[in-house]
N, C-alpha and C positions, 0 to 999 in steps of 0.2 A: 453400489451406492443407491441405485434406484429402488432396492429392496426397502430402504428406510422410508421412502415416501409412501409405501403401501402398508408397511408393518409397524413403523415407528421404532425399529431396532437397527442400529448401525451394525454392519458386518464386523466381525471380530478384529480384523486388521486395522480398520479405521478406529474402532473403539480403543484398541490398545495404544494406537498413536496418540489419540486425544488424551488418554490418561497419562501417558509418559510426558507429553508437553505440559499438561496441567500441573504435574508434580514439579517439573523444572520451573515453571512460572511461579509457583508458590514458594519454592525453596531457594531459588537462585535469583530470579528477577525481582520479585516483590521486595525482598529485604533492602535492595540498593536503589529502588526506583525513586524514592523521595530525594535521596542524596544527589543522584545524577540530574534530576529535574531542577533542584535548587541551584546546583553548580553549573548547569548547562554543559555537562560533560558527556561525551560519547561513551557508551558502556562496552568498551573493548572486551573485557573478560566475559561479559554476558554473550556478546556476539561470538566469541571464540567457543563458548559452551554450545551455542546453537549450531555452529559449524561442526563441532565434534559429534553432535547428535545426527548430523546429516540433513538438517532442516533446509539448508540452501540448495540441496540437490533433490528435494522431494519429488518434483514433477518431471525430472529428466531421466533419460535412459542411462543405464549403467555404463555404456560405452563412452560416455562423456563424464564419467565420475559421479553420476547421479544415483538416486536411490531406486529408480525404476517404478516410482509411484505415479500419481496423477495430480491434477490441479485441485481436486477436492481434498486430497490429503493436505496440500498446502493450506487450503481454507480452514480446515479443522485446527491446524497448528496456529494460524493467525487468530482464530476465535479465542483459543485458550490464552495466548499471549496478550490479546487485547483486553482481557478481563482485568489484568493487573498493571499493564504498562503499554500504552499506545505507542510510545516512542520506540520501544523494542520491536513491537509488532510491525510498525511501518518500515523499520530498517530491514526486516525480513521480506516484507511485501515488495518494497521497492527493489531490493537486491535480486529477487527472483523474477517477479512478473514484469518489472520495468527495466531491470538491468540485464539479466541473463536471457530472458525469454526472447527479446528481439534477435539475439544472435542465434538462438536455437531455431526460431521460426523462419528466419530469412537469410541466415548466413550460409556461405558455401562450406564445403568440407574442411578446407584449410582454416577458415575463420573459426569454425566450431572447434577444431582440434587445438587451435591456439588459445582460445579464450575460455571455452566452457569448463574444462577441468579445474581451472583456477576459481571460476565463479561458483560452480556447483559445490566445491569443497568449502566455500566460505573463507578461503585464504585471501581472496580479493573480492572487491565490490565493483560493480559497474553502475553508472547513472544514466538516466533517460533524459536527454537534452531536447526538450520540445518547447516549453513555455518561454516566451520572450516578453520584454517590457510592453510591447504593443501587440502581442499575440498570445492571449490567454485562452479564453473560450473560443476565440476566433483563431485557431491554430493555423489556418490557411493564410494568416497575415504574416507569416514568417519573413523576416528581413535578413537574417544571417545568410551569407552567400558563400558558395564554394565554386571556384573556377579552376579549370584544368590548366596546368602549366608544366611542360616538360615531364609528363607522366606523374604529376603530383596534384592533389587537391589543395588549393590555397583558400583557407577558411577565414572569414572575418565576420564579426558580429558578437552577439551576447545572448545569454539565456538567464532566466531567473527562476527562483523557487525550486532549485534542483536538489533532490534528496540523494544522500550518500555520495555527494560529489567532491567532498573535501576531506575525507578521513585519511588516516595514515595507510589504509589498505585499499583505497580507491585506485584502480588501475586503468579504468576505461570509461569514456563517455560516448554514448551513441547519440549523435547530434543530427537534427534535421537542418537542411540548408537549401537555399534556392540555387539550383545548378543550371538554370536556363529559363527562358520565357518565350511563349508564343502569344503574341498580342498582349492581352491583359492577363492571360493565364500563366501562373508561375509553375515551373517544373521543380517539385520539391523532392529531394533525395535524402538518403540517410548515410552517414559516414561515421566510421569507427575512429575515434580519436584517443589514443593512449594518453594518459594524464601527464606523462613526462615529456610530451612534445613541446618544443620551444614555442612560445606565443600563447599557449593555453594557461589560463590563470583561474583558479578558484578564489574568488574575491572573499573578503572577510564574511564570516557567517552572520546570518540574520539574528536579530534579537526578537524572538517570537513570543506570542501570547501563550502558546502551548507547544507540545511535542519538543520540549526543551532538550531532551537527550537524543533527539534525532538530528542528524547532520544535514544542514540545508544552506546552500550558497548560491549567489549569482555567479555566472561564469562569463569570462571574456575570451574571445578568439582574435588574436592579432597576427595576421599573416601566418597562421598555423598551417604547416605543410605536412601532409601525410600521403603515402603512396596511393595511386589511383585504385589499387586493388582493395583499399579500405572501404570502398563503396559497399554498403550492406543491402543486399537484395537488388532488384532492378532499378536502374536510373529512372527517376520520375515517379517511383512508387512509394517514396518515403512517407508521404502523408497518409496514403491509403493503408500502408502497413502499420503505421502507428495507431490508426483508428482501430485496427483489429486488436492490437496490444491493449488499447484502452478498454475495449469491450470486455476482454478477459479480466483486466485489472479491476474493473468495477465489481466483479464477483468477489475478488479477493478483498477489496475495500469493504464490501458488504459484510464479509465474514469478520473482518476486524471490527467493524461497527457493531455487529451483533455481540461480539465479545465485550466491547465497552458497555453496551446496554445491559448485558447480563451481569457484568461486574458490578454495575450500580445496583442491580436488584440484590445480588448476594451481600454486598456491603450493607444495604439498607435493612435486609432481613436480620442480619446479625445485630445491627445497632438497635433495631426496634425491639428485639428480645431482651437486650441488656440494659438499655437506657430506661430509667424510671422517672416518671413525673406524676405528681399527685398520687403517689403511693402504689403505682403499678407500671408495668412495662408499657411504653408508648405504643407498641404493636397491638395492644388490646383495644386501642381507640380506633373506631371504625374509619375515621378520616385518614389515619396512617395506613391501616390495613388495605383500604380501598386504593390508596395511592400506589402502594407497592404491587397490588394485584394488577393495576393497569400497566405498571412498568413491566411485569412479567409477561402480560399479554402482548405488549409491543415487541419484546425480545423474541418471544415464540413465533409471532407472525413474521418478523424479519428473518429469522433463521429459516423458516419454511421457504421464504422467497429466494434466499441465496442457494439453498439446497436444490430447488427447482431449476434455477438458472444453471447451476453446475451440472446437474443431470443432463440437461439439454446439450450443453457444451461437450460433455464427454461422449454423448451419443452421436455427435456429429450433426446435430440438428441446429437450425437457426436459434440464436439465443440473445440477440441484441436487445429486444424489447424486455425480456425477462431479466437481463443483466441490469438494465436501467431501472426497472422496477425494484430489484433487490437493493441497488445502491441508494435509490431514493428513500425507500421505507426504512432501511436499516440505519442510514445516517441520521434521519429524523428521529428514529427510536433512540439512538445513542444520545443525541442532544436533549431530547425530552426527558429521558431517564436521568441524565446527569443533572438537569435542572431540578427534577423532583427529588433526587437523592440529596442534593445540597440542601433543599428545604427541610427534608426529614432530619438531617444532621444538625440543623440550626446553625449556631455559631461555629461549631466544629467543622461544618461543611465548608466554611470560608477559610479554613486553615490549610495551607498548601501541603502539610505533611500527611493529610488524609487523602486516600485514593479518590474519593468522590470529588474533592476540589480539583485534583489533576484532571479527572474526567470532564469536569465542567469547562476547564480551559482547553483541554485537548479536543473535545468532540466537535467544536464548531468547524474546524477545518475539514471534517468528514463530509460536510454539506457543500464544500467548495472544491477540494482536490479531486483529480481524475474525473472532472466533469461536474459542474455545479448542479444544484437542485434544478435550476431553470433549464439547463441543458438536458437533464434527464427527462423533464416534462416535455421538452421539445422533441426528443428522440422517441418517447413513447407515443406522442401524438402523431408523429410522422409514420411510425410503424402501424398505426391504426388507419392510415390513409388520409389524415387530416392535413 
């Protein structure tokens, strides 16, 4: 992968993967995207197709049913999917980087053997239970509690805005909870909660502005009892572990955002060549051509940023700052490009059946989820010693 940064050419295996996912996105995802968006329905057949291709197992070892690839491979797939349907892309991103990755990173052998083959195959989805009504950017404000009683964790509390948490194939939620306290400092741990556990409820789905084909629910835990062995990782390390997961996830979200930004460019180029006004294609007007040129420049710069962050991560080097930079610039590129594409399309850009209209609604959450723009600026400043 690092070869690309110096030569501009992706290695063949990455290039083949990107082409394969691009073909799937154009032939399978794109034709049904508007329908699922309009009906707010989860695209089970599309997800099954991604599972068949092995996309949910891309960055995991073969011993757990994975494809033996790496995180950059996942990012390439997310970029291609993000060009045509952000809902499908976020389903994959959350299923892998937020759902399965905590089990892989922090689980013991028994937990990995139990859960990863299901999750890497795409037969099942897991959700990342971090955000709460009073703990969004301030994740340390967690109020959900878990207390030990006769060898079981008893969990009470709620989570909100949780992706992939209420589908027919959701089998697991990884939840953070307060498991103790020393003075004013909370001990936050992570616990695996199978979704068929009594007391666990995925509340009715949200009515969202965008990502309408993505599954998102508030969750409630009422005296939910799971075995003590369901603790994921060390007790008291739940918050720190999830921060690591979020650092990685920001690279994946950046890749998805680049896909959205590039998708807006591609749609705008096609439209500007075909749409005529005053006797010629609108793309011949400098105002339109320059607008699209700026859109392309944003997408290119954002792609370089996430490639760089991914390269550092795979090399085992510090990547927190670069991940935040990639997330910041790519989410803003997606939002800016969606706005400009809608303007280029004029009235058609305001019609939901057009991809640019969906990108306009979908892209705003990219500046909020997995760390807001303000959080990224804070993290970048902190890494600079400010």
